[in-house]
C-alpha positions in Angstrom: 62.8 9.4 108.2 60.3 12.0 109.6 58.2 14.2 107.3 59.7 17.5 106.3 58.1 20.9 106.8 56.0 20.6 103.6 54.9 17.1 104.4 53.9 18.1 107.9 51.9 21.1 106.7 50.2 18.9 104.0 49.2 16.3 106.7 47.9 19.0 109.0 45.5 20.2 106.3 44.4 16.8 105.1 41.5 16.6 107.4 40.4 20.2 106.8 38.0 20.4 103.9 37.8 23.4 101.5 41.4 24.3 102.1 43.8 24.1 99.1 47.2 22.7 100.3 50.1 24.9 99.0 52.7 23.2 96.9 55.4 25.0 98.9 55.7 26.8 102.2 58.9 28.8 102.7 59.1 31.8 100.4 55.6 31.3 99.0 53.5 34.5 99.0 50.2 32.5 99.2 48.3 33.6 102.3 47.7 30.0 103.4 51.4 29.1 103.0 52.5 32.2 105.0 50.1 31.4 107.7 51.2 27.7 107.9 54.9 28.8 108.2 54.0 31.3 111.0 52.1 28.6 112.9 54.8 26.0 112.4 57.3 28.4 114.0 54.8 29.1 116.8 54.4 25.4 117.5 58.2 24.8 117.5 58.8 27.6 120.0 55.9 26.4 122.2 57.2 22.9 122.3 60.7 24.1 123.2 59.4 26.4 125.9 57.0 24.0 127.7 59.0 20.8 128.2 62.5 19.4 128.6 62.6 17.1 125.6 65.5 14.5 125.7 65.9 15.2 121.9 66.9 18.7 122.7 69.2 18.1 125.6 72.8 19.2 125.0 76.0 19.5 126.9 77.7 22.9 127.2 81.4 23.3 128.1 82.7 26.2 130.2 86.5 26.6 130.7 87.3 29.4 133.2 89.8 32.1 132.5 91.8 33.7 135.3 90.1 36.8 136.7 87.1 36.4 134.4 83.7 36.1 136.0 81.1 36.0 133.2 80.9 33.4 130.4 78.8 33.2 127.2 76.5 30.2 126.6 76.0 28.3 123.4 74.1 30.0 120.5 71.3 27.5 120.8 71.0 27.8 124.6 67.4 28.0 125.8 67.7 27.1 129.5 70.0 25.2 131.8 68.8 22.0 133.4 68.8 22.1 137.2 71.8 20.8 139.2 73.9 20.1 136.1 76.8 22.6 136.3 79.9 20.8 137.5 83.6 21.3 138.0 84.8 18.4 135.9 88.4 18.8 136.9 87.7 18.4 140.6 84.4 16.4 140.5 82.5 19.1 142.4 79.1 20.6 142.0 78.8 24.3 141.2 76.2 25.7 143.5 73.2 27.5 142.1 71.5 29.0 140.3 71.8 31.6 143.1 68.9 34.0 143.7 69.4 37.8 143.6 69.3 37.8 147.4 71.8 35.0 147.6 74.2 36.6 145.1 74.1 39.9 147.1 74.9 37.9 150.2 77.9 36.3 148.4 79.2 39.7 147.3 79.1 41.0 150.8 80.5 37.8 152.4 83.8 37.1 150.6 84.7 33.5 150.3 88.1 31.9 149.7 86.8 28.3 149.8 87.2 25.6 147.1 83.6 25.8 145.9 82.0 27.9 143.2 78.5 29.4 143.0 76.8 30.6 139.8 73.9 32.7 138.5 72.5 33.4 135.1 72.2 37.1 134.1 72.3 39.0 130.9 72.5 35.8 128.8 75.7 34.7 130.5 76.8 32.5 133.4 78.5 34.3 136.2 80.8 32.5 138.7 81.6 33.4 142.3 84.3 33.7 143.4 86.1 35.0 140.3 88.2 32.1 139.1 91.9 32.3 139.9 92.8 29.2 137.8 91.7 27.4 134.7 89.0 24.9 135.4 86.9 22.8 133.0 83.2 22.8 133.7 80.2 21.5 131.9 76.4 21.6 132.2 73.3 20.2 130.5 70.9 22.6 128.7 67.9 22.6 126.5 68.5 23.7 122.9 66.1 26.1 121.3 66.8 24.7 117.8 63.7 22.5 117.1 64.5 21.5 113.5 67.4 20.6 111.2 68.3 21.0 107.5 68.6 17.9 105.3 72.2 17.5 106.4 71.3 17.3 110.1 72.5 20.8 111.0 70.3 22.2 113.8 68.3 25.3 113.1 66.4 27.8 115.3 63.5 27.9 112.8 62.2 26.6 109.5 64.2 27.9 106.6 63.3 25.5 103.8 60.5 23.1 102.9 62.9 20.2 103.3 63.8 21.0 106.9 63.1 18.2 109.4 61.8 18.3 113.0 63.9 17.3 115.9 60.8 16.5 118.0 58.0 14.0 117.1 56.5 15.1 113.8 52.9 14.3 115.0 53.2 17.1 117.5 53.9 19.6 114.8 51.2 18.1 112.5 48.5 18.2 115.2 49.6 21.6 116.6 49.5 23.2 113.1 46.1 21.7 112.5 44.7 23.0 115.8 46.1 26.6 115.5 45.3 26.8 111.8 41.7 25.8 112.4 41.3 28.2 115.3 42.9 31.1 113.4 40.5 30.6 110.5 37.3 30.3 112.6 36.9 26.6 111.8 35.8 24.0 114.3 38.8 23.3 116.4 37.6 21.6 119.6 38.5 18.1 118.4 41.9 19.3 117.0 42.7 20.9 120.3 41.9 17.8 122.3 43.9 15.6 119.9 46.9 17.9 120.2 46.7 18.1 124.0 46.4 14.3 124.1 49.4 13.8 121.9 51.4 16.2 124.0 50.6 14.4 127.2 51.3 11.0 125.8 54.7 12.1 124.2 55.8 13.9 127.4 55.0 11.0 129.7 57.1 8.6 127.6 59.9 11.0 126.5 62.3 10.2 129.3 63.0 6.9 131.1 62.1 6.9 134.7 64.0 4.9 137.3 62.4 2.9 140.1 61.7 4.8 143.3 63.2 3.7 146.6 61.4 5.0 149.6 64.1 3.9 151.9 66.1 6.6 153.8 69.7 7.2 153.1 69.6 7.6 149.3 72.4 9.8 148.3 72.2 12.1 145.3 74.6 10.8 142.6 77.8 12.8 142.3 77.7 14.5 145.7 80.9 14.4 147.6 81.0 13.6 151.3 81.1 17.3 152.4 78.0 18.1 150.3 76.0 14.9 150.5 72.2 15.3 150.1 70.0 12.5 151.4 67.0 11.9 149.2 64.0 9.6 149.1 62.1 11.0 146.3 62.4 10.6 142.5 63.3 13.3 140.0 59.8 12.9 138.5 56.8 10.7 138.9 54.5 9.8 136.0 50.8 9.1 136.6 
């Protein structure tokens, strides 16, 4: 089991001399404890923002309502993953996300076809054309909840010393060590390099990568005949 918040903060300060490690973090009025909690939240939000971690990938469901265009996303929604919104009932891709210019074009060029387009605006997903039937759709997204309680319930931020990280604990430990050192005018160059190195290593190994075929005629998975895209590049390449 990974270290909890208190354990992570304790490990982060282990290598920093002359700093007394607090016996608790959340709710503690001690200056060091309050600073550690703020930095732990900063590191969590930074990790969520800067990379698509497989640990945080979730599936969102969207069921259309007749004559309703806009739909709410999940409470933990951070961002949608590209090319993942699909009409599950008809095995069709939902095209988008559409740019402002593209959306304006759609509004002024009415379509009665069988395909949908979407955009994200105001924290919602908007569909075009407005659905005239009930359709089950789904999409992949990144959750902004980077920790859980002891029962495994995902949380947006640390609320108890016993909360556990959803991402590799060493990233929190090293990130807290770096930002704490920097904030307190302590030598932080080595801590920064260690944190950056751990980030690079974890990110490069976080998702499995398939082999790359450079042959022509590679069809994107899931595309139907009418919307087939021919590819000869991978989703990502690690160096």
